[in-house]
C-alpha positions as CSV (number, residue, x, y, z in Angstrom):
1,M,17.4,16.1,-23.1
2,N,13.9,17.2,-23.7
3,L,12.0,15.1,-21.2
4,E,8.6,16.6,-22.1
5,R,9.0,15.4,-25.7
6,H,9.7,11.9,-24.5
7,L,6.8,12.1,-22.1
8,Q,4.5,13.0,-25.0
9,Q,6.0,10.3,-27.2
10,Y,5.7,7.4,-24.7
11,F,2.7,8.3,-22.6
12,G,0.8,11.0,-24.4
13,Y,1.1,13.6,-21.6
14,R,2.4,17.2,-22.2
15,I,3.5,18.2,-18.7
16,F,4.9,16.4,-15.6
17,R,3.2,16.4,-12.2
18,P,5.1,17.9,-9.3
19,G,8.2,15.9,-8.4
20,Q,8.1,13.6,-11.4
21,K,10.6,15.4,-13.6
22,E,13.1,16.0,-10.8
23,I,13.1,12.3,-9.9
24,I,13.5,11.2,-13.6
25,S,16.3,13.8,-14.2
26,S,18.1,12.6,-11.0
27,L,18.0,9.0,-12.3
28,L,19.2,9.9,-15.7
29,D,22.1,11.6,-14.1
30,G,23.0,8.3,-12.5
31,K,22.0,9.3,-8.9
32,N,20.3,6.9,-6.5
33,T,17.0,8.6,-5.6
34,L,14.4,8.5,-2.9
35,G,11.1,9.9,-4.1
36,M,8.2,10.8,-1.9
37,L,5.1,11.8,-3.9
38,A,1.6,12.0,-2.6
39,T,-0.8,9.1,-3.3
40,G,-2.3,9.5,-6.7
41,T,0.4,11.8,-8.2
42,G,2.0,9.3,-10.6
43,K,4.8,7.6,-8.9
44,S,4.9,4.7,-11.5
45,L,5.8,7.2,-14.3
46,C,9.0,8.0,-12.4
47,Y,10.5,4.6,-13.4
48,Q,8.5,3.8,-16.5
49,L,9.8,6.7,-18.6
50,P,13.5,6.1,-17.5
51,A,13.0,2.5,-18.6
52,Y,12.6,3.6,-22.2
53,L,15.4,6.1,-22.0
54,L,18.0,3.8,-20.3
55,E,17.2,1.0,-22.6
56,K,17.9,-1.6,-19.9
57,P,15.6,-3.8,-17.9
58,V,13.9,-2.3,-14.9
59,L,13.3,-4.4,-11.8
60,V,10.3,-3.3,-9.7
61,V,9.8,-4.8,-6.3
62,S,6.1,-4.3,-5.2
63,P,4.4,-5.4,-2.0
64,L,1.0,-6.5,-3.4
65,L,0.2,-8.9,-6.3
66,S,-2.8,-6.7,-7.2
67,L,-0.6,-3.6,-7.4
68,M,1.9,-5.2,-9.7
69,Q,-0.8,-6.8,-11.8
70,D,-2.5,-3.4,-12.2
71,Q,0.7,-1.6,-13.2
72,A,1.6,-4.4,-15.6
73,E,-1.9,-4.3,-17.2
74,Q,-1.7,-0.5,-17.6
75,L,1.6,-0.9,-19.5
76,K,0.2,-3.6,-21.7
77,R,-2.8,-1.4,-22.6
78,K,-0.4,1.2,-23.7
79,G,1.2,-1.3,-26.1
80,E,4.1,-2.5,-24.0
81,K,4.6,-6.2,-24.5
82,S,7.8,-6.9,-22.7
83,V,6.3,-7.0,-19.2
84,L,6.9,-9.9,-16.8
85,T,5.2,-10.4,-13.4
86,L,6.7,-13.1,-11.2
87,N,4.0,-14.0,-8.7
88,S,2.0,-16.8,-7.1
89,F,-0.5,-16.7,-10.0
90,L,2.0,-18.3,-12.3
91,T,2.0,-22.1,-12.7
92,P,5.4,-23.8,-12.1
93,R,5.8,-24.0,-15.9
94,Q,5.0,-20.3,-16.5
95,K,7.4,-19.3,-13.8
96,R,10.2,-21.5,-15.2
97,E,9.6,-20.1,-18.7
98,G,9.6,-16.5,-17.4
99,I,12.9,-17.0,-15.6
100,E,14.5,-18.8,-18.5
101,N,13.5,-15.9,-20.9
102,I,14.0,-13.1,-18.4
103,Q,16.4,-11.2,-20.6
104,R,13.5,-10.5,-23.1
105,Y,11.6,-8.2,-20.7
106,R,11.9,-4.5,-20.2
107,F,9.8,-4.4,-17.0
108,I,10.1,-7.2,-14.4
109,Y,7.7,-7.0,-11.5
110,L,8.0,-9.2,-8.4
111,S,7.4,-9.3,-4.7
112,P,10.3,-9.1,-2.1
113,E,9.5,-12.7,-1.3
114,M,10.0,-13.8,-4.9
115,L,13.2,-11.8,-5.1
116,A,14.5,-13.9,-2.2
117,A,14.1,-17.1,-4.2
118,H,17.4,-18.6,-5.3
119,D,16.4,-19.3,-8.9
120,V,15.0,-15.8,-9.4
121,L,18.0,-14.1,-8.0
122,K,20.4,-16.3,-10.0
123,A,18.6,-15.3,-13.3
124,L,18.6,-11.6,-12.4
125,K,22.3,-11.6,-11.7
126,K,22.9,-12.4,-15.4
127,L,21.1,-9.1,-16.4
128,E,22.5,-5.6,-16.6
129,I,19.8,-4.0,-14.6
130,G,19.1,-0.4,-15.6
131,L,17.1,0.5,-12.6
132,F,16.2,-1.2,-9.3
133,V,12.8,0.1,-8.0
134,I,11.3,-0.4,-4.6
135,D,7.6,0.6,-4.6
136,E,6.0,1.5,-1.2
137,A,9.5,1.7,0.2
138,H,8.3,2.6,3.7
139,C,7.8,-1.2,4.1
140,I,11.6,-1.4,4.3
141,S,11.8,0.6,7.5
142,Q,11.6,-1.2,10.8
143,W,9.6,1.8,11.9
144,G,7.2,1.6,9.0
145,Y,3.6,0.8,9.8
146,D,3.7,-2.4,7.8
147,F,6.2,-5.1,8.8
148,R,7.4,-7.2,5.9
149,P,10.5,-9.3,6.9
150,D,11.6,-9.8,3.3
151,Y,11.6,-6.1,2.7
152,L,14.5,-5.9,5.2
153,S,16.6,-8.1,2.9
154,L,16.3,-5.9,-0.1
155,G,19.6,-4.1,0.6
156,K,21.4,-7.5,0.6
157,A,19.7,-8.5,-2.7
158,R,20.7,-5.1,-4.2
159,R,24.3,-5.8,-3.3
160,E,24.1,-9.3,-4.9
161,L,22.8,-7.6,-8.1
162,S,26.0,-5.4,-8.2
163,N,24.3,-2.3,-6.7
164,P,22.3,-1.1,-9.7
165,L,20.9,2.4,-9.9
166,T,18.1,2.5,-7.4
167,L,14.8,4.4,-6.9
168,A,12.9,4.1,-3.6
169,L,9.3,5.4,-3.9
170,T,6.8,6.1,-1.1
171,A,3.8,8.4,-0.6
172,S,4.0,8.9,3.2
173,A,7.3,8.8,5.2
174,T,8.6,11.0,7.9
175,E,12.3,12.1,7.7
176,E,13.1,9.4,10.2
177,V,11.6,6.7,8.0
178,R,13.2,8.1,4.8
179,N,16.6,7.9,6.5
180,D,15.9,4.4,7.6
181,I,15.0,3.4,4.0
182,I,18.3,4.7,2.8
183,E,20.2,2.9,5.5
184,K,18.4,-0.5,4.9
185,L,19.2,-0.3,1.2
186,Y,22.8,0.5,1.7
187,L,22.5,3.6,-0.5
188,E,25.1,6.3,-0.7
189,K,24.9,9.8,-2.1
190,V,21.1,9.7,-2.4
191,H,19.2,12.5,-4.0
192,K,15.9,13.1,-2.2
193,V,12.8,14.4,-3.9
194,V,10.2,15.1,-1.3
195,S,6.9,16.6,-2.4
196,S,4.1,17.9,-0.2
197,V,1.7,15.3,1.2
198,D,-1.1,17.9,0.9
199,R,-3.9,17.1,-1.5
200,E,-5.8,20.4,-1.7
201,N,-8.9,19.0,-3.4
202,I,-9.6,16.5,-0.5
203,T,-11.6,18.0,2.4
204,L,-10.7,16.5,5.8
205,T,-13.5,16.0,8.2
206,V,-14.0,14.2,11.5
207,E,-17.5,13.4,12.7
208,T,-18.3,12.3,16.2
209,C,-20.9,9.7,16.7
210,F,-22.3,8.5,20.0
211,S,-23.0,4.9,19.2
212,Y,-22.2,2.1,16.8
213,E,-25.7,2.4,15.4
214,E,-25.3,6.1,14.8
215,K,-22.1,5.4,12.9
216,M,-23.8,2.9,10.6
217,Q,-26.7,5.4,10.0
218,R,-24.2,8.2,9.2
219,L,-22.3,5.9,6.8
220,L,-25.5,5.0,5.1
221,H,-26.4,8.7,4.7
222,I,-22.9,9.5,3.2
223,T,-23.1,6.7,0.7
224,R,-26.6,7.9,-0.3
225,E,-25.7,11.6,-0.5
226,I,-22.5,11.3,-2.6
227,N,-23.1,10.0,-6.1
228,G,-19.5,9.0,-6.9
229,P,-17.4,6.0,-6.0
230,G,-16.1,5.5,-2.5
231,I,-14.0,3.4,-0.2
232,V,-14.9,2.7,3.5
233,Y,-12.0,1.5,5.6
234,F,-12.3,-0.9,8.6
235,S,-9.9,-2.5,11.0
236,S,-11.9,-5.7,11.1
237,K,-12.7,-8.2,8.3
238,K,-16.0,-9.1,9.9
239,A,-17.0,-5.4,10.2
240,A,-16.3,-4.9,6.5
241,E,-18.5,-7.8,5.6
242,T,-21.4,-7.0,7.9
243,T,-21.4,-3.3,6.9
244,A,-21.4,-4.1,3.2
245,L,-24.5,-6.3,3.8
246,Y,-26.1,-3.5,5.8
247,L,-25.6,-1.0,3.0
248,K,-27.0,-3.5,0.5
249,Q,-30.1,-4.2,2.6
250,N,-30.7,-0.4,2.9
251,G,-30.7,0.3,-0.8
252,I,-27.1,1.0,-1.7
253,A,-26.4,-0.7,-5.0
254,N,-23.2,-2.2,-6.2
255,V,-21.5,-2.6,-2.8
256,E,-18.9,-5.3,-1.9
257,Y,-16.4,-6.1,0.8
258,Y,-12.7,-6.8,0.4
259,H,-10.1,-8.1,2.8
260,G,-7.0,-10.3,3.0
261,G,-9.0,-13.4,4.1
262,M,-10.6,-13.7,0.7
263,E,-9.4,-15.8,-2.3
264,Q,-6.8,-13.9,-4.4
265,E,-8.9,-14.4,-7.6
266,Q,-12.0,-12.9,-6.0
267,R,-10.1,-10.0,-4.6
268,M,-8.6,-9.2,-8.0
269,L,-12.0,-9.4,-9.6
270,I,-13.6,-7.0,-7.1
271,Q,-10.8,-4.6,-7.6
272,Q,-11.3,-4.7,-11.4
273,Q,-15.1,-4.3,-11.0
274,F,-14.5,-1.2,-8.8
275,I,-12.1,0.3,-11.4
276,N,-14.5,-0.4,-14.2
277,G,-17.5,1.1,-12.4
278,Q,-19.4,-2.1,-11.8
279,L,-19.0,-1.5,-8.1
280,R,-19.5,1.9,-6.5
281,V,-18.6,1.3,-2.8
282,I,-16.0,-1.0,-1.3
283,C,-16.0,-1.9,2.4
284,S,-12.5,-2.9,3.1
285,T,-9.6,-3.4,5.4
286,S,-6.3,-1.6,4.6
287,A,-5.6,-4.4,2.1
288,F,-7.6,-2.5,-0.5
289,G,-6.4,0.5,-2.5
290,M,-2.7,0.2,-3.1
291,G,-3.3,-1.3,-6.5
292,V,-6.3,0.7,-7.5
293,N,-5.7,3.2,-10.2
294,K,-9.1,4.9,-10.2
295,E,-9.2,8.6,-10.6
296,N,-12.8,9.4,-9.7
297,V,-13.0,8.1,-6.1
298,R,-15.1,10.9,-4.5
299,F,-14.9,9.9,-0.8
300,V,-12.9,7.8,1.6
301,V,-14.5,7.0,5.0
302,H,-12.6,5.7,8.0
303,F,-15.1,3.7,10.0
304,H,-12.3,2.8,12.4
305,L,-9.3,4.8,13.4
306,P,-6.2,4.1,11.2
307,S,-3.0,3.0,13.0
308,S,-1.0,6.1,12.2
309,M,-0.9,9.4,10.4
310,E,1.0,7.6,7.6
311,A,-1.8,5.1,7.1
312,Y,-4.4,7.9,7.1
313,V,-2.6,9.9,4.5
314,Q,-2.0,6.8,2.3
315,E,-5.7,5.8,2.4
316,T,-7.3,9.3,2.1
317,G,-5.0,10.0,-0.8
318,R,-6.9,7.5,-2.9
319,A,-9.7,10.0,-3.3
320,G,-9.7,12.7,-6.0
321,R,-6.9,11.6,-8.2
322,D,-8.6,13.4,-11.0
323,G,-8.2,16.7,-9.1
324,K,-11.9,17.2,-8.5
325,Q,-13.3,18.0,-5.0
326,S,-13.4,14.9,-2.8
327,A,-13.8,14.1,0.9
328,A,-12.0,12.2,3.6
329,I,-14.5,11.5,6.4
330,L,-13.5,9.9,9.7
331,L,-16.3,8.6,11.9
332,Y,-15.3,8.7,15.5
333,C,-16.9,7.2,18.6
334,D,-15.6,7.5,22.1
335,G,-13.3,4.6,22.9
336,D,-12.4,3.9,19.2
337,E,-8.7,4.4,20.1
338,G,-8.7,1.1,21.9
339,L,-9.0,-0.9,18.7
340,P,-5.7,0.1,17.1
341,L,-3.9,-0.5,20.4
342,Y,-5.5,-4.0,20.6
343,L,-4.5,-4.8,17.0
344,M,-0.9,-3.6,17.7
345,E,-0.8,-6.2,20.5
346,Q,-1.8,-8.9,18.0
347,E,1.0,-8.0,15.6
348,L,3.9,-8.6,18.0
349,P,4.5,-11.7,20.2
350,T,4.2,-11.5,24.0
351,E,7.0,-12.7,26.3
352,P,5.1,-16.0,27.1
353,Q,4.7,-16.6,23.4
354,I,8.5,-16.0,22.8
355,E,9.4,-18.3,25.6
356,G,7.1,-21.0,24.3
357,V,8.4,-21.0,20.8
358,F,12.0,-21.0,21.9
359,S,11.3,-24.1,23.9
360,Y,10.7,-26.0,20.6
361,L,14.0,-25.0,18.9
362,D,16.3,-27.9,18.1
363,V,20.1,-27.9,18.2
364,T,20.2,-26.4,14.6
365,R,17.8,-23.7,15.7
366,K,15.1,-24.9,13.4
367,I,11.5,-25.7,14.0
368,P,10.3,-28.7,12.0
369,A,7.7,-27.7,9.4
370,A,5.4,-30.6,10.5
371,I,4.8,-29.0,13.9
372,Q,4.8,-25.3,13.0
373,E,1.0,-25.0,12.7
374,T,0.6,-26.9,16.0
375,I,3.0,-24.4,17.7
376,M,1.0,-21.5,16.3
377,Q,-2.2,-22.9,17.6
378,Q,-0.7,-23.8,21.0
379,F,0.5,-20.3,21.7
380,S,-2.3,-18.5,19.8
381,L,0.2,-16.9,17.3
382,S,-1.2,-14.8,14.4
383,D,0.5,-15.1,11.0
384,I,2.2,-11.8,11.5
385,Q,3.5,-12.8,15.0
386,W,4.8,-16.1,13.5
387,R,6.6,-14.4,10.5
388,F,8.1,-11.9,12.9
389,M,9.6,-14.7,15.1
390,L,10.8,-16.8,12.2
391,H,12.6,-13.7,10.8
392,F,14.4,-13.1,14.0
393,I,15.4,-16.7,14.6
394,T,16.6,-17.4,11.1
395,T,18.5,-14.1,10.4
396,K,20.8,-14.1,13.5
397,P,22.6,-17.5,13.3
398,R,25.7,-16.3,15.3
399,V,23.8,-15.1,18.3
400,N,23.4,-17.6,21.1
401,E,19.8,-18.6,22.0
402,S,19.6,-16.8,25.3
403,E,20.9,-13.6,23.9
404,L,18.6,-13.9,20.8
405,K,15.6,-14.3,23.0
406,E,16.4,-11.2,25.1
407,T,17.1,-9.2,21.9
408,M,13.7,-10.2,20.5
409,K,12.0,-9.1,23.8
410,R,13.8,-5.8,23.7
411,Y,12.8,-5.2,20.1
412,V,9.2,-6.0,20.8
413,F,9.1,-3.6,23.7
414,K,10.6,-0.8,21.6
415,R,8.4,-1.6,18.7
416,K,5.3,-1.4,20.9
417,E,6.5,1.8,22.4
418,Y,6.9,3.3,18.9
419,K,3.6,2.1,17.5
420,T,1.8,3.3,20.6
421,A,3.4,6.7,20.1
422,K,2.1,6.7,16.5
423,I,-1.4,5.9,17.6
424,R,-1.3,8.6,20.3
425,A,0.0,11.1,17.8
426,F,-2.9,10.4,15.5
427,F,-5.4,10.6,18.4
428,H,-3.9,14.0,19.4
429,W,-4.5,15.2,15.8
430,L,-8.0,13.9,16.0
431,T,-8.9,15.8,19.1
432,A,-6.9,19.0,18.5
433,V,-8.9,22.1,17.8
434,K,-6.6,23.5,15.1
435,C,-6.9,23.0,11.3
436,R,-6.8,19.4,10.3
437,R,-4.7,20.0,7.2
438,E,-2.2,22.0,9.2
439,G,-1.9,19.1,11.6
440,V,-1.2,16.6,8.9
441,L,1.4,18.9,7.3
442,N,3.1,19.6,10.6
443,Y,3.4,15.8,11.2
444,F,5.4,15.5,8.0
445,Q,7.5,18.6,8.8
446,E,5.6,20.9,6.4
447,E,3.9,24.2,6.9
448,K,0.4,25.2,5.6
449,N,1.0,28.0,3.1
450,T,-2.3,28.4,1.3
451,Q,-5.9,28.9,2.2
452,N,-8.5,26.4,1.2
453,E,-12.2,27.3,1.3
454,R,-13.1,23.6,1.7
455,C,-10.2,22.7,3.9
456,C,-11.6,20.8,6.9
457,D,-14.3,20.7,9.6
458,R,-12.2,22.8,11.9
459,C,-12.0,25.6,9.4
460,G,-15.7,25.6,8.8
461,L,-17.8,23.8,6.2
462,A,-21.3,24.4,4.9
463,K,-23.9,22.0,6.2
464,D,-24.8,21.0,2.7
465,F,-21.1,20.1,1.9
466,L,-21.9,16.6,0.9
467,Q,-24.6,17.7,-1.5
468,I,-22.2,20.3,-3.0
469,L,-19.6,17.5,-3.4
470,S,-22.2,15.2,-5.0
471,E,-23.4,17.9,-7.5
472,S,-19.8,18.4,-8.6
473,E,-19.7,14.8,-9.7
474,A,-21.5,13.9,-12.9
475,A,-24.1,11.2,-12.6
476,V,-22.3,7.8,-12.3
477,A,-23.0,5.5,-15.3
478,K,-24.3,2.4,-13.6
479,K,-23.0,-0.7,-15.3
480,P,-24.8,-4.0,-14.7
481,Y,-23.4,-6.0,-11.8
482,V,-21.9,-9.2,-13.1
483,D,-21.6,-12.4,-10.9
484,W,-18.0,-12.6,-9.9
485,Q,-17.5,-16.2,-11.0
486,Q,-18.5,-15.2,-14.6
487,D,-16.3,-12.2,-14.6
488,L,-13.4,-14.2,-13.2
489,A,-13.6,-16.8,-15.9
490,K,-13.2,-14.0,-18.5
491,L,-10.3,-12.4,-16.6
492,L,-8.4,-15.7,-16.4
493,L,-9.1,-16.6,-20.0
494,K,-7.7,-13.2,-21.1
495,A,-4.6,-13.8,-18.9
496,A,-4.1,-17.2,-20.5
497,D,-4.5,-15.7,-24.0
498,N,-1.9,-13.1,-23.2
499,H,0.5,-15.7,-21.9
500,E,0.1,-17.8,-25.1
501,K,0.8,-14.8,-27.2
């Protein structure tokens, strides 16, 4: 089969990017496949092209609504009409119609939580699924940096769907996590395609600041110096908001903040404005970026330390998808390593919280919905801690209460040990004197084989690096900023029109 001819026919490209052809060939040979491709190297093509060649529906499990919406819109812009997204944006009627007519669709996007719904799974069982795709598959792993309980049930759902041909996709996973993904999905005889995590056009730099104020001033200088679009990552919603305001007040145009505490409609709009060039700089938590298909992001700044090397690689990889020179800049201040450790503690329950919640279990081991919010407030449980506890309590019905409690405590202890080790490994990379790129590659069991004149700050960079980077980017066409309520109305009207069609 001439895959290049089909690539040209369906997508207008002449050649594949590294790893794509091998993954597609593996799937067409009927092999379950795990693909690890660097962020921005075209993972979605690895299931979109097989969808046309297999001529059977493709089920895509995606972690973020914004990600599935973006991928669905890209397909529709290319003329594909048989795309269904099952998500919380649908009205009950739209969801019901989508499920009733599910056999009409070539691409079916949904979240792991939606796949767990009885009516959705029942409808999918009637289909002959050509390909079962798990995007951002590292979420499956109990050792992944993002804990999503419903991801852990995907193996069971796959079995209920008669074990269809499966593709697990990720951008950053160590060998340990890759093996855990395979185990959780109950996959056998898996073909692995593991490409390098190295993005040669992204320069890696760490800058030490001696105060919070100096960090802010340095960020202001970076956003002034580099003409192109950029993303600034924070570990705090409040910090993202206040920094966006600070940049605006100091003359940086077209800046907004983005985090998981905002309304879904507003987040989707900000994402679209950034993609379309109406916004130049986004101050965001890690919630932003996974669904952003923007090729010309010139810089990614980490204002706070990421929680792991995996997170760092995922987030910095959103720069320079067009292959042009870009920068990943981490601003470090002494003591910054305390924040990821603190946030880790907020993700997992403490022993007193575990004891407190278990005291409310009734004989059926259920917590009445009416008092769940009261319990969360009483024991100061975050949403993540609460989901974690409910997952443990509801998925082990045959374990007696005392044993379950101790199992949970042991798991929390091991999980904290593991996440602490991840943070320490990243901090070791941060403070090591050797090449930054070499350190990243070594973490993912790779070796540095090529020289790069704009590699990292350890290898030596010109003082005018930011200016050189800025000059390599053509002047950004400044589109007028549109009030988000007005833009949202247009966005929703378009969605309604598409649904009616």
